[in-house]
C-alpha positions as CSV (number, residue, x, y, z in Angstrom):
1,M,29.5,23.5,7.0
2,S,27.3,26.5,7.8
3,D,29.0,28.7,5.2
4,Y,29.7,27.6,1.6
5,P,33.5,28.3,0.9
6,K,34.0,31.4,-1.4
7,I,37.6,30.9,-2.4
8,Y,39.7,27.8,-2.8
9,G,41.5,28.5,0.4
10,E,38.3,28.4,2.4
11,F,37.5,25.0,0.6
12,V,41.0,23.5,1.6
13,K,40.7,24.8,5.1
14,G,37.0,23.3,5.6
15,F,37.8,19.9,3.9
16,P,41.4,19.1,5.1
17,D,41.0,15.3,4.7
18,D,38.5,12.5,4.3
19,A,37.2,12.7,7.9
20,A,36.1,16.3,7.3
21,C,34.2,15.1,4.0
22,Y,32.5,12.3,5.9
23,A,31.4,14.8,8.5
24,Y,30.0,17.1,5.9
25,L,28.0,14.3,4.4
26,F,26.8,13.0,7.7
27,H,25.3,16.6,8.2
28,I,23.6,16.5,5.0
29,R,22.0,13.1,5.5
30,W,21.2,13.6,9.0
31,P,21.1,17.3,9.7
32,N,19.8,17.1,13.3
33,S,21.1,13.7,14.3
34,F,21.4,10.1,13.3
35,I,17.9,8.3,12.6
36,C,17.8,4.7,11.7
37,A,15.9,4.3,8.4
38,R,14.3,0.9,9.8
39,C,13.4,1.8,13.3
40,E,14.1,5.5,13.6
41,S,16.4,4.9,16.7
42,G,18.8,7.7,17.3
43,K,21.7,5.7,18.7
44,Y,24.4,4.2,16.6
45,W,28.0,3.1,16.4
46,L,30.6,3.3,13.7
47,D,31.8,-0.4,12.6
48,K,35.1,-1.3,11.3
49,E,33.7,-1.0,7.7
50,G,32.8,2.5,8.1
51,L,29.1,1.8,8.4
52,Y,26.7,3.3,10.9
53,R,25.0,0.4,12.9
54,C,21.8,0.9,14.5
55,H,22.2,0.3,18.3
56,K,18.7,-1.0,18.6
57,C,18.1,-3.1,15.4
58,L,21.6,-3.5,14.2
59,F,20.6,-2.1,10.6
60,K,23.7,-0.8,8.7
61,S,23.6,2.7,7.0
62,S,26.3,4.0,4.5
63,I,27.0,7.7,4.4
64,T,27.6,7.5,0.7
65,A,24.8,4.9,-0.4
66,G,22.5,6.4,-3.0
67,T,25.0,9.0,-3.9
68,I,27.6,9.3,-6.7
69,F,30.3,8.5,-4.2
70,Q,28.9,5.2,-3.7
71,D,31.4,2.2,-4.6
72,R,34.2,4.9,-5.3
73,K,37.6,3.7,-5.5
74,K,39.5,7.0,-4.9
75,P,39.5,8.9,-1.7
76,L,36.4,11.1,-0.9
77,L,38.7,14.1,-0.6
78,Q,39.7,13.9,-4.2
79,W,35.8,13.6,-5.2
80,F,35.2,16.9,-3.2
81,H,38.1,18.5,-5.0
82,A,36.5,17.3,-8.4
83,A,33.1,18.9,-7.2
84,W,34.8,22.3,-6.4
85,H,36.7,22.1,-9.7
86,I,33.5,21.6,-11.7
87,T,31.0,23.9,-10.0
88,E,33.4,26.9,-9.6
89,N,34.6,27.0,-13.1
90,K,32.1,29.2,-14.8
91,H,33.5,28.5,-18.3
92,G,32.7,24.9,-18.3
93,T,35.0,21.8,-17.4
94,S,36.2,19.3,-19.8
95,A,37.2,15.9,-18.7
96,R,40.9,16.7,-19.9
97,S,41.0,19.7,-17.7
98,L,39.5,17.7,-14.8
99,Q,42.1,15.0,-15.2
100,Q,44.9,17.6,-15.1
101,A,43.5,19.4,-12.1
102,L,43.3,16.1,-9.9
103,G,46.2,14.5,-11.3
104,L,44.0,11.4,-12.4
105,G,46.0,8.9,-14.5
106,S,43.2,8.0,-16.8
107,Y,41.1,10.2,-19.1
108,H,38.4,7.7,-18.8
109,T,38.2,8.2,-15.2
110,A,37.8,12.0,-15.4
111,W,35.2,11.6,-18.0
112,A,33.1,9.1,-15.9
113,W,33.4,11.4,-12.8
114,L,32.3,14.5,-14.7
115,H,29.4,12.6,-16.1
116,K,28.3,11.6,-12.8
117,F,28.4,15.1,-11.4
118,R,26.6,16.5,-14.5
119,V,23.8,14.0,-14.0
120,A,23.5,14.8,-10.2
121,M,23.5,18.4,-10.9
122,V,20.2,18.2,-12.5
123,S,17.3,17.8,-10.0
124,P,14.4,15.5,-11.2
125,Q,11.9,17.4,-9.1
126,R,12.8,20.8,-10.3
127,D,10.2,23.5,-10.1
128,K,8.9,25.3,-13.1
129,L,9.9,28.8,-13.6
130,C,7.4,31.5,-12.5
131,G,6.7,35.2,-12.5
132,E,8.2,37.1,-15.2
133,I,10.4,35.2,-17.6
134,E,12.4,36.3,-20.7
135,V,12.4,33.7,-23.6
136,D,14.3,33.3,-26.5
137,E,16.4,30.9,-28.8
138,I,20.1,30.6,-29.8
139,F,21.8,28.4,-32.3
140,I,24.9,26.2,-31.1
141,G,27.3,25.5,-33.8
142,D,29.9,27.3,-36.1
143,P,28.7,29.3,-39.2
144,K,27.9,26.9,-42.1
145,P,26.7,27.6,-45.6
146,G,23.1,27.2,-46.3
147,K,19.8,28.6,-44.7
148,R,20.3,31.3,-42.0
149,G,18.0,32.3,-39.3
150,R,15.7,30.3,-37.0
151,G,15.9,27.4,-39.7
152,A,19.6,27.4,-40.1
153,D,21.1,24.1,-41.3
154,G,23.7,22.1,-39.3
155,K,23.1,23.9,-36.0
156,E,21.2,23.1,-32.9
157,L,18.4,25.2,-31.5
158,V,18.4,25.7,-27.6
159,L,15.4,27.5,-26.1
160,V,16.4,29.9,-23.3
161,A,14.3,30.9,-20.4
162,A,15.5,33.3,-17.7
163,E,13.5,34.2,-14.8
164,K,13.5,37.9,-13.7
165,D,14.4,38.7,-10.1
166,G,14.2,42.3,-9.8
167,Q,17.3,43.5,-11.5
168,H,18.9,40.2,-11.3
169,I,18.7,36.9,-13.1
170,G,16.8,34.2,-11.1
171,R,16.4,30.7,-12.1
172,I,17.0,29.4,-15.6
173,R,16.1,26.6,-18.0
174,L,17.7,25.7,-21.3
175,V,15.9,23.2,-23.6
176,H,17.1,21.6,-26.7
177,I,14.5,22.0,-29.3
178,S,14.1,20.6,-32.9
179,D,12.8,23.8,-34.5
180,A,11.0,27.2,-33.7
181,R,7.7,26.2,-34.9
182,A,4.7,27.4,-32.4
183,E,3.8,23.8,-31.5
184,T,7.4,22.8,-30.5
185,L,7.8,26.4,-28.5
186,N,4.5,25.7,-26.6
187,T,5.4,22.1,-25.7
188,A,8.8,23.1,-24.3
189,L,7.4,26.3,-22.6
190,G,4.7,23.9,-20.7
191,Y,7.5,21.7,-19.3
192,I,9.5,24.6,-17.8
193,I,7.1,27.6,-17.1
194,K,4.3,27.7,-14.5
195,P,0.9,28.9,-15.8
196,G,0.1,32.4,-14.6
197,S,3.5,33.4,-15.4
198,T,4.5,36.4,-17.8
199,I,6.5,35.5,-20.8
200,Y,8.7,38.3,-22.6
201,T,9.5,37.4,-26.1
202,D,10.6,39.2,-29.3
203,G,8.1,39.3,-32.3
204,W,8.9,35.8,-33.7
205,S,5.4,34.4,-35.1
206,G,6.0,31.2,-33.2
207,Y,5.2,33.0,-29.9
208,S,1.4,33.3,-30.5
209,T,-0.3,35.6,-28.0
210,K,-3.6,33.7,-28.5
211,Q,-2.1,30.3,-28.0
212,L,0.0,31.3,-25.0
213,R,-3.0,32.7,-23.3
214,I,-4.8,29.5,-23.9
215,L,-1.9,27.7,-22.1
216,G,-2.5,30.2,-19.1
217,Y,0.5,32.7,-20.0
218,S,0.4,36.5,-20.2
219,H,2.5,37.5,-23.2
220,V,4.6,40.6,-23.6
221,I,6.3,41.3,-27.0
222,V,9.2,43.6,-26.4
223,H,9.9,44.3,-30.0
224,T,8.1,43.4,-33.4
225,N,11.3,42.5,-34.9
226,G,11.8,38.7,-34.4
227,H,15.2,38.4,-35.8
228,L,17.9,36.6,-33.6
229,G,20.7,38.6,-32.4
230,D,19.1,41.8,-31.4
231,N,19.7,42.7,-27.8
232,L,15.8,42.7,-27.0
233,L,15.9,40.3,-24.0
234,P,19.0,41.2,-21.8
235,F,18.6,38.4,-19.2
236,A,18.0,35.7,-21.8
237,N,21.0,36.9,-24.1
238,I,23.3,36.8,-21.0
239,I,22.4,33.3,-20.4
240,A,23.0,32.6,-24.0
241,S,26.2,34.1,-24.0
242,L,27.3,32.0,-20.9
243,L,26.0,28.7,-22.5
244,K,28.1,29.4,-25.6
245,R,31.1,30.2,-23.3
246,W,30.6,26.9,-21.2
247,L,30.5,24.9,-24.3
248,L,33.9,26.3,-25.4
249,G,35.3,25.5,-22.1
250,I,33.8,22.0,-22.4
251,L,35.7,21.5,-25.6
252,Q,38.9,23.2,-24.5
253,G,38.6,26.1,-26.9
254,G,37.5,23.9,-29.8
255,N,34.9,25.1,-32.4
256,T,31.3,24.9,-31.5
257,S,30.5,22.8,-34.5
258,D,31.4,19.9,-32.3
259,A,28.5,20.8,-29.9
260,P,25.6,19.0,-31.2
261,W,26.8,15.9,-29.6
262,L,26.5,17.5,-26.1
263,L,22.8,18.3,-27.0
264,S,21.7,15.1,-28.8
265,G,18.1,14.4,-28.2
266,R,15.6,16.4,-26.4
267,I,17.8,17.2,-23.5
268,Y,17.0,19.3,-20.5
269,I,19.8,21.6,-19.4
270,S,18.7,23.0,-16.0
271,L,20.6,25.5,-14.0
272,Q,19.3,26.5,-10.7
273,P,21.0,28.5,-8.0
């Protein structure tokens, strides 16, 4: 498809059946024309099993091999509907809502599909952010008694990095971190931001200008007050708000104290337009 559908009606019109879905995948795999992976011949025929057979060496190619659609049992069209439902829902998608939207008989099936899509949406070769980047941290979890601030108990800390694209937000990276110490922050920033970039932060002592310069970054402190919650970094704050809304959607409106299991371990959450 030359144009990505903007509304559900366009999606339905563009993908009315399995044949349209296969045609789309064919274009993705072979954008110019079919090329045999073994002999690079451009001639093929489609056999009874739905495999593309090379006319020259008889090598078989599957249109879904190496994708999340491989070995599926449900129609390809249903998988495409799942993809639309997940990617167009800005408030997050739970397995329960996916099950209801697709009419799946099993909650476990919906959960497995959702997990496959989430893994597929994170590119292992994603580029580091560059240019001007706002950086801040947020806590995930409901209020609990005890210590407050960056060392609060019972919550999960997420580093937010938002790339500036003029007056708009560019690419973003979210990283689950164990604490807000300088060593932890510097390690996380090194994974997601390219040296030579300019990093905008609040006045939190964990963002040491001297250490950031050693790592190859320019550092701009937008305010000397390092307390969380101040609207000092608008792009980073917008992403933080969207993350919390996404988690609430995942949990179907449940409280965010259940969120830590979604962030267990040092997980990258990578969102890139």
